[in-house]
DOLUMSE-747998 format. One record per residue (C-alpha): residue number from 0; residue in three letters; x, z, y. Coordinates in steps of 0.05 Angstrom, whole numbers. Each point is the difference from the previous one (the first is absolute). Layout:
<rs>
  resi  resn      c1      c3      c2
   NUM   ALA       X       Z       Y
...
</rs>
This chain:
<rs>
  resi  resn      c1      c3      c2
     0   MET     428    -549    -145
     1   LYS      -7      10      73
     2   ASN      50      44      40
     3   THR      -9      44      59
     4   ALA      41      -9      63
     5   LEU      39      60     -30
     6   SER      15     -21     -66
     7   ASN      77     -12       7
     8   ILE       3      71      33
     9   HIS     -32      36     -60
    10   GLU      45     -43     -46
    11   LYS      64      25      43
    12   LEU     -28      68      -9
    13   GLY      -4       3     -67
    14   ALA     -66      -5     -11
    15   LYS     -31      -9     -69
    16   MET     -45     -62      11
    17   VAL     -60     -16     -35
    18   PRO     -63     -51       6
    19   PHE     -68      31      36
    20   ALA     -53     -45      23
    21   GLY      40     -63       3
    22   TYR      56      32      39
    23   ASN      75      20     -14
    24   MET     -10      76      16
    25   PRO      48      64      -4
    26   VAL     -35      52     -47
    27   SER      62      50       2
    28   TYR      70      17      31
    29   GLU      24      68     -24
    30   GLY     -60      19     -48
    31   VAL     -73       8      14
    32   ASN       2      80      -3
    33   ALA      57       2      57
    34   GLU     -37     -53      43
    35   HIS     -67      40      -7
    36   GLU      32      63      15
    37   THR      32     -37      61
    38   VAL     -67     -21      34
    39   ARG     -33      69     -27
    40   ASN      60      41      38
    41   ALA      28     -46      57
    42   VAL     -10     -73      17
    43   GLY       2     -68     -46
    44   VAL     -16     -75      21
    45   PHE     -38     -45     -45
    46   ASP       9     -78       1
    47   VAL     -76     -17      -8
    48   SER       1     -67      31
    49   HIS     -34     -29     -60
    50   MET     -71      27      29
    51   GLY     -53     -54      32
    52   GLU     -18       1      67
    53   PHE     -59     -37      27
    54   LEU     -17      -9      74
    55   ILE     -76     -11      18
    56   THR     -14     -21      70
    57   GLY     -56     -17      46
    58   PRO     -73      25      20
    59   ASN     -23       0     -70
    60   ALA      66      36     -36
    61   LEU     -35      71      -3
    62   ALA     -63     -29     -31
    63   LEU      41     -34     -56
    64   ILE      39      63      -9
    65   GLN     -59      38      -8
    66   ARG     -30     -49     -49
    67   VAL      53       2     -48
    68   CYS      22      75       7
    69   SER     -34      61     -28
    70   ASN      22      40      57
    71   ASP     -33       4      67
    72   ALA      58     -31      47
    73   SER     -49      -1      62
    74   LYS      20      69       1
    75   LEU      71     -18      25
    76   VAL      38      -8      67
    77   ASP      51     -33      23
    78   GLY      64      29     -38
    79   GLN     -35      33     -56
    80   ALA       6     -16     -75
    81   GLN     -44       7     -58
    82   TYR       2       2     -73
    83   SER     -53     -46     -35
    84   CYS     -12     -42     -62
    85   LEU     -26     -73     -11
    86   PRO     -62      10     -48
    87   ASN     -19     -56     -47
    88   ALA     -63     -30     -14
    89   LYS      -5      35     -69
    90   GLY       9      65      19
    91   GLY      77       7      -7
    92   ILE      63      -6      55
    93   VAL      31     -59      24
    94   ASP      60      41      29
    95   ASP       8      59      39
    96   LEU      34     -10      73
    97   ILE      13      29      63
    98   ILE     -38     -30      63
    99   TYR      39       3      75
   100   ARG     -45      -2      54
   101   ILE      55     -31      57
   102   GLU     -53     -22      52
   103   GLU     -76     -10       5
   104   GLU       6     -67     -34
   105   LYS      64       5     -37
   106   TRP      12      34     -66
   107   LEU      46       0     -49
   108   LEU     -13      13     -79
   109   VAL      58      15     -49
   110   VAL     -10      -9     -60
   111   ASN      34       6     -77
   112   ALA      59     -51     -11
   113   SER     -30     -10     -68
   114   ASN     -76     -22      32
   115   ILE      29     -41      61
   116   GLU     -27     -61     -25
   117   LYS     -66      27     -34
   118   ASP     -13      37      61
   119   TRP       9     -56      51
   120   ASP     -50     -42     -45
   121   TRP     -49      57      -4
   122   ILE      -3      15      72
   123   GLN       1     -75      24
   124   ALA     -61     -15     -54
   125   ASN     -38      57      45
   126   ASN      18     -25      63
   127   THR     -60     -32      23
   128   VAL      -1      24      68
   129   GLY      61     -46      18
   130   ALA      56      66      17
   131   ASP      64     -29      10
   132   MET      44      13     -64
   133   LYS      85      -3      -6
   134   ASN      39      18     -56
   135   LEU      68      32      28
   136   SER      17      24     -70
   137   GLU      59     -45      -4
   138   ASP      24      11      71
   139   TYR       9      74       5
   140   SER      29      60     -31
   141   LEU     -21      70      -5
   142   LEU      44      62      -7
   143   ALA     -25      70     -21
   144   ILE      42      54      29
   145   GLN     -23      62     -35
   146   GLY       6      80      -5
   147   PRO       2      64      46
   148   LYS      51     -21      31
   149   ALA     -23     -73      21
   150   ILE     -20      19      76
   151   GLU      67      36      23
   152   ALA      45     -56     -34
   153   MET     -36     -52      27
   154   GLN     -10      16      71
   155   SER      60     -24      31
   156   LEU     -24     -71     -19
   157   THR     -57      -8      44
   158   SER     -25      23      68
   159   VAL     -72      22     -29
   160   ASP      -6      75     -17
   161   LEU      -7      -4     -76
   162   SER     -27      68      -2
   163   GLU     -64     -25      29
   164   ILE     -17     -58     -42
   165   LYS     -47      35     -51
   166   PHE     -15     -17     -65
   167   TYR     -40     -67     -13
   168   THR      16     -20      70
   169   PHE      51     -41      33
   170   LYS      38     -33      60
   171   ILE      31     -69      14
   172   ALA      63      22      37
   173   ASP      76     -19      -9
   174   PHE      39      28     -57
   175   ALA      68      -4     -18
   176   GLY      19     -47      58
   177   ILE     -57     -41     -23
   178   GLU     -63     -11      50
   179   HIS     -75      -8     -27
   180   VAL       9      40     -67
   181   ILE     -57      35     -33
   182   ILE      19      71     -12
   183   SER     -54      23     -44
   184   ALA     -13      83     -22
   185   THR     -22     -25     -67
   186   GLY      35       1     -70
   187   TYR     -14       8     -70
   188   THR      45      68     -21
   189   GLY     -38      58      33
   190   SER      65      17      36
   191   GLY     -13     -26      74
   192   GLY      38     -50      35
   193   PHE      -9     -76      20
   194   GLU      -6     -73     -25
   195   ILE      28     -48      44
   196   TYR     -23     -70       6
   197   CYS      44     -57      32
   198   LYS      19     -66     -12
   199   ASN      48     -28     -55
   200   SER      56     -22      52
   201   GLU      -7      73      22
   202   VAL      -2      43     -61
   203   ALA      72      -3     -12
   204   GLN      21      31      73
   205   VAL     -52      52     -10
   206   TRP      19      16     -74
   207   THR      75      18      25
   208   LYS     -24      38      61
   209   VAL     -46      42     -40
   210   MET      61      16     -52
   211   GLU      42      12      56
   212   ALA     -46      51      40
   213   GLY     -23      34     -67
   214   ALA      74      10     -28
   215   GLU       1      72      38
   216   PHE     -66      17     -34
   217   GLY      18     -24     -66
   218   ILE     -35     -65      -3
   219   LYS       1     -45     -63
   220   PRO     -30     -62     -28
   221   ILE     -58       9     -52
   222   GLY     -24     -47     -46
   223   LEU     -66     -13     -35
   224   ALA      10      52     -58
   225   ALA      -8      60      52
   226   ARG     -57     -26      34
   227   ASP     -33      -3     -60
   228   THR      12      78     -15
   229   LEU      -5      18      70
   230   ARG     -71     -41       8
   231   LEU     -27      34     -71
   232   GLU      30      70      21
   233   MET     -63     -14      53
   234   GLY     -50     -23     -42
   235   TYR      -1     -69      40
   236   CYS     -27     -59     -35
   237   LEU      42     -60     -18
   238   TYR     -36     -72     -10
   239   GLY      13     -22     -69
   240   ASN       0      65     -34
   241   ASP     -52      45      32
   242   ILE     -45     -49      30
   243   ASP     -15     -70     -13
   244   ASP     -52     -51      -3
   245   THR     -38      29     -49
   246   THR       0      79      34
   247   SER     -55      18      43
   248   PRO      31      32      71
   249   LEU     -52      65     -21
   250   GLU      34       6     -64
   251   ALA      64       4      27
   252   GLY     -10      51      49
   253   LEU      -6     -46      59
   254   GLY     -68      15      26
   255   TRP      35      23      58
   256   VAL      15     -65      22
   257   THR     -63     -28     -28
   258   LYS     -49       5      67
   259   PHE     -72     -22     -16
   260   THR     -16       3      73
   261   LYS      11     -78       5
   262   ASP      -8     -59     -47
   263   PHE      59     -26     -37
   264   VAL      11     -39     -65
   265   ASN     -36      32     -57
   266   SER     -18      58      44
   267   ASP     -70      10     -29
   268   ASN      18       6     -70
   269   LEU      59      47      18
   270   LYS     -50      39      37
   271   GLN     -46       0     -63
   272   GLN      58      21     -43
   273   LYS      11      60      48
   274   GLU     -67      25       6
   275   ASP     -11     -12     -85
   276   GLY      71      32     -13
   277   VAL      68     -32     -30
   278   GLN       5       7     -78
   279   ARG      79      10      14
   280   LYS      47      25      42
   281   LEU      74      -2      21
   282   VAL      28      67     -10
   283   GLY      68      27       8
   284   PHE      28      46     -60
   285   GLU      63      43     -13
   286   LEU      35       7     -68
   287   ASN      -7      70     -33
   288   GLU      63     -24     -38
   289   ARG      61     -33       7
   290   GLY      -8     -76       2
   291   ILE      -8     -58      42
   292   PRO     -71     -43       3
   293   ARG      12     -78      11
   294   GLN     -47     -52      17
   295   GLY     -44     -17     -59
   296   TYR       0      66     -40
   297   ALA     -68      17     -25
   298   ILE     -37      65      24
   299   VAL     -36      35     -53
   300   ASP     -48      58     -16
   301   ALA       9      60     -55
   302   ASP     -27     -51     -51
   303   GLY      60     -57      10
   304   THR     -61     -47      28
   305   LYS      29     -43      59
   306   ILE     -39      21      64
   307   GLY      56     -40      51
   308   GLU      61     -21      17
   309   VAL      55      19      43
   310   THR      10     -48      56
   311   SER      67      34      34
   312   GLY      42      54     -23
   313   THR      70      27      10
   314   MET      44      64      -7
   315   ALA     -10      12      71
   316   PRO      65      23      37
   317   SER     -30      48      50
   318   VAL     -47      35     -49
   319   ASN      45      -6     -64
   320   LYS     -59     -13     -41
   321   GLY     -32     -58     -37
   322   ILE     -51     -26      50
   323   GLY     -52     -55      -3
   324   LEU     -61     -40      19
   325   GLY     -53     -29     -48
   326   TYR     -73     -13      -4
   327   VAL     -43      52     -40
   328   PRO     -75       8     -15
   329   THR     -28      34      72
   330   ALA     -23      61     -49
   331   LEU      76      17     -13
   332   SER      18     -19      72
   333   LYS       2      72      28
   334   PRO      61      33      26
   335   GLY      16      52     -60
   336   THR     -23     -44     -59
   337   GLU      47      -3     -59
   338   ILE      10     -80     -24
   339   ILE      54     -20     -47
   340   ILE      54     -60      16
   341   GLN      20     -35     -64
   342   ILE      79      -3       7
   343   ARG      13     -51     -53
   344   LYS      -6      41     -66
   345   ASN     -11      74      42
   346   THR     -58      19      27
   347   VAL      20      43      63
   348   PRO     -59      43      31
   349   ALA      -9     -10      73
   350   THR     -45      29      55
   351   VAL     -38     -38      55
   352   VAL      24      18      71
   353   LYS     -17     -17      77
   354   THR      51     -45      28
   355   PRO      45      -1      34
   356   PHE      51      31     -54
   357   TYR      53      17      54
   358   LYS     -15      38      57
   359   ALA      49       4      55
</rs>
């Protein structure tokens, strides 16, 4: 089990630690609902240093990224980021990721912790253009400072105007006394804020100064459990739950990051799938009665026939309802459609809704 550079700090703060993607990670501190509300209403900080970072450089860096990623990275300029996915050769998804254009020949790919080795091998296998690749995952830490008070709480720590860093853009600047930190207006919560990339040797100082600067704004450390409820309220996919090696990006509602203006791995087959139409779709649903849908619960029709499965589900703190994501036949994917969730021995009616579930 690996530790992040901050594991000792989390333990001293009384975090409940759990194994996650091979790392010893804080799942909660004071409880998921309280931590969730801290991020929705104020500001919280997550240690997500288990995530993977690959540096792709050289004159053929963009060519490699265009080959392995579904979105069109050629649209980016320096200082912009882009959400994308890595399609596999069979129609599924190797991983979802964020692409950062640092310079014309210098790019950063940020991937899921559980897929670091798999992603590295996949990109390397497709690197027929000789792009330079470095796996920085073991050397870098990542803090997500999220919530509506993030800009105000963190402004004293940097010389750049945080309000000018727009969604999915970033600056490389001073932060918390450290030079050359990536300050990225990205996140996984839907409540705004930043993600801070720095070296492992620097992150303890950054954490300390973040907590000091945020104290008057009610900043608190937040665990992975609240990260999950926050992202689910936004309808964001989680790799391993809602998308995986068997789910098409078009089925998963990721057509918006699947651009057929260029060739990429399996693009011809995915283009054909788009023209033919998919047989199933990932939908959001809300329970019409009390209950908590969980991953793996069956979705059934009025006759009790299984038509799909819950991929993610929870009792959503901000909307006070049982919500979830799951794949259903395309004919049943329209918002307003009634479906049924099998929760143990009970059948609970639910309604397909448009995501996000939470609207600020």
